[in-house]
N, C-alpha and C positions, 0 to 999 in steps of 0.2 A: 648345702649345695644343690639339692633339688630345685630350688627356687632358682639359683643362677643358670642351671641347666635349662629351666624352663623360659627365662627370660631371654636366653640365648638362643633358643629354637624359635621363639616369639619373634625375635629380631630378624632372623634369617628367613622366615617365611614372609614377614612384611617388606623385607627387601627385594624377594621374589616377585612379589605381588605389585610394587611399585615399579619396578624396571621395564616391563614390558610395556606400559603405559608410556614412560618417558620416550622409550626406544620408539614406540610406534608414533608418538606426535614429532620427533626428530624426523623420521621420514616420511612424513606426510607430504603428498598424498602418493600412496603405492597402487591404487587401484581407481577404478572410474567413480566419478563422483555425480550423485542425483542432484539436480539442482530443481526443484519443485515450485510451480508456479499455480497457486490456487485460483486461477481464473484463467479463461478460454484464451487461446491462441490470438494474436491480433492485437492486444491492448497494450497498455504501458509496461506491466508487469513482464509480460511476454518479451516485449523487445529489449528491455532492460537485461534479464536473465538471459537471454540469446546471446547478445553483444557481450556480457561479462564472461559469459561461459567460454565463448569463442577464444578470446583473449586469454583466460585461465589455461585452457587446454593447450593454447599455442605456446604459453609460457612453461607450464608444467609436465608438458607431455603426457598428460594424462587426461582419457575421454571425460567430458562433461555433459551428461544428458539431461536436457530440460525437459520434464514431464510437465504437462498441463493436467491438474487435477481440480476443476472447478466443482462448484457446487456449496450450496448453504451459506453464501455470501463469504467464501474463502474457508469456512470451517474445516470443510472435509481435508482440504491441503494442508491447512495449517496443522491439524490434529495428526496427520501422517508424520510431519516432522516431529512434533512434540514427542511422538510414541517410537521414533526411530532411535537406532542405536548412537549413543552420544560418541561416536567416534570420527566425526568430520565428514562423513560421505554422504549424508543427506542435509542438503541446505536448503532454506527457504527463503524466497523472495515474498516478503510481505509488505504491507501496505496499512495505512493509518488505523484500518478497521480493528486491526488487533487491539488497540487500546479503547475502541469504541465499545465493541460487541460485548464486553463486561457489564457494561452499564446498561445493555438493551436486553440481555438475556442471562437466566440465574443458571442454566443446565448446561454451560459451555463443557466439552469434553477435557479441557486444559486450563490450566492458569497462567495467563500470558507473562507474569511476572515470576512463575516458579518452573515452569516447562520449558523455557526458551533462553538460549544465551544470546544476548544482542551482538553483533558482529561489527555492522557499520551501517550508518544511515547513508543512502546515496544520494538523493534530490528531493526536492519539494515539487508540490503540483498545486493546480488550481483549477477551478471549474466553471463553465460558462454555463449561463442559463440559456438555451439555444429552442429555436422554435422551426418548424419545417418553413420551406422558401416561400410558401403559399400563404403562409398566416398573415392575418392584417395587422398583426401587431409588429411596428419596427421599431419600438423602444421598450423600455420596462415599464414606463406610464401605460402606453397603449396596452401591453400584456395584462397589466393589472386590471384595468378597466375592463378588457373582455372577459377577464376569468371571473371578476364580480357579476357580470351580466350571464355568464353560464356555469352553474353550479357544478356540473358534469365534467368540467374539464380536469385533466390529469396532467402528472409530471412524471416522466420516465427517470430512472438511476440506472447507475451500474451496479446496483445489488443493494440488498435489505441491510439495514446495518453499516453503510459504507458512508464515505465522507459527503456524497453526493444526497444520500437519502436524509442524512441531518440537515445538510443546507436546504432541502425542499421543504424539511418540516419548520424549519427555522424561519423559511420564506412565509409559509402560511403563518405562522404565529405572529411574525412582524407586520404582515399585510392584512390580516384578518379573514384571508382567504382560506377554503378548504379543500384544496386540490387534493384528488385521489393519487396515492403512490402507485407506480407501475413498475416494480423490479424487473431488471434485465440481468442475465448472468455475463457481465462485463460491459465496458464501454464501447466497442465495435459493434455488437448486437444493438447497443441502444442507438447510436449513430445511424446504423441501418434503419431501424424503425422511426426514427426522427425524420429522416428524408424521404422515406415513404408515406409519411403522414399517419402512421399508425398510432403514434403518441403525439398530442398536441405541443408538449414542452418536454424540456429536458435538463437535469444538470448533469452536463456531459463534461469529462476532463479534457484538458487542452491536448494530450496526446492522442487520445481517439478522434479529437475533433480536426487535429492538424491538417488532414488532407482535404478538408472540406472547407478551410476558412475562407477560401476566395472561389469557390466553385460555385457558388450561388445555390447551393442545394439546401443551405441552411441559413438562419439569420441569428446571429449571437447578440443578446441584449445587454447582458452585464457579465462581469467575472468576480470570482472570489478572490481573496489575497488582498495583501496590502497597496498593489500598484498594478498598473494596467499591464496587459501582456504585450511585449515589444513586436510580436509577430502580427498582431492586430490591434493597434495603439488607438483605433477609434471607439473601441468598445470600453464604456466606463466601469469602474468596479461598482459593488453592491453600495459600498460606503459612499462614494460619489452621488449615487442616486438616493441616498438618505436611509439606507438600511444598514445597520450595526450588526457586528459579530461574525461578518463574513470574512474578516481578515485572516483567521486561523488556517494554515496551509494543510495539506495532506502531505504524506511522505512515503517514499519506497526505502525499503532496507532490507538488509540481509541478517539472517538468524540461524543458529544451530540449535540442536536440540539442549535443553539444559544437562549441566555435569558433563559437558565436552571438555577434556582437558583446556586450560588455560593457553598452553603452547601451540594448539591446534586453531582456538580462536583467534590468537594473535596473530599467526601466520595468515590464516584466511583473511583477516582485517587489513594486514600490510599488503597482501596482493591485491585486494579489490580495490583499497585506496590508489595504490600504484596505477591500476587501470583507468580508474575514474579520472587520474590527472591527466592520463594521455590525450594529446591535442584532438585527435579525431574522436575520441570518446566524448571529450567536453564538447564538441562541434554537434556529434550526433544527439547528445542528452539535450542540447538546447534547440536542435531543429525540431525534437519530438514535443516540445512546449514544457520540458522540465528545467528546473533550477540546480546544478550540481552544488553539492555541499561537501565539506570537509568534516570527517568525524572519526571516531575511535569507539570501542567497544563501552567506554566509559561515558562519554558524551552522548551516545546514543542512549544509552539505558538512562541517563538523567533526562533526556529530551522525551522518552516514552513517558516517565513519570509526571512530566509538566503537562504533556498533553492528555495523559488520562484525565488530569484533573479539569482541563479545559473542556474537553468534549463531555465529562460527566455533568458540568454545568449546563451545556447545550441540551443534552438529552433531558435532563430535569425540568429545565425552565419551557422547553417545548413539548414535554409529557410524551416523550416519542416510546412507543413500547412494541415489541416485536413477539410474535407467538412463540413459545418454546417448544 
């Protein structure tokens, strides 16, 4: 009899513990949402988060606060979300660096596959190799020749451990160059320094470059990815110029802390997928140089695992290391 009573009490307590979670998921969102961008304002992550956040706020009638938390190649902002309450009210706009950094640093404060819940992949991105307008290099062949003649040549990126950094070191590996890496905190600062001539070259994302494509303030010598960028079709791909392994694309995606109720993950994924299909959003995403993609929590998780392996091979072949 005592055993039956104990089981009944246990069942009642368990039911009380589960009920608030289910109710909370059903009513989500019931308060403002923090949308964390681990990079400075003005870059692609910031633009995407503010665009999506505005549409979410319009639809859900709850405030969406976009907060820029740059630093340590995105690690500071990422970690903030990884350690946040798994209740759906702290959201991350993450990029490919999430699956690249584990190959580069052994002391990350989070595990990308254990501490985050993938929600939806938003878009794919590509990087230009760009030089200042006054550079004597007019194409990739010119630049390689000039860089070989000047061993002090450097290249800028939008952060250590990012796709642009990996592309830069892959470029060194395949050309035999030893360009010095100069990391910036985002694409916008990199673009500014390229135009000002403070750095002689850079692997700049299309989103940050978009305002300068025809301004004459920079030259664009090659682009990563499997095909040319429609907004500047005269620029060849690295593959067309004879350099391999530049086909892998960067991506933008949305995450929640691990252990967020599946109902909340699903609801957020459905809402953001709806937003990404809006004609005005599709147009804006294309305008900033990104390629929209359809996704789900499951397909995004699979893509992350695949890219983790791809970038791991690049890091190993190029022997890229970061200070811990």
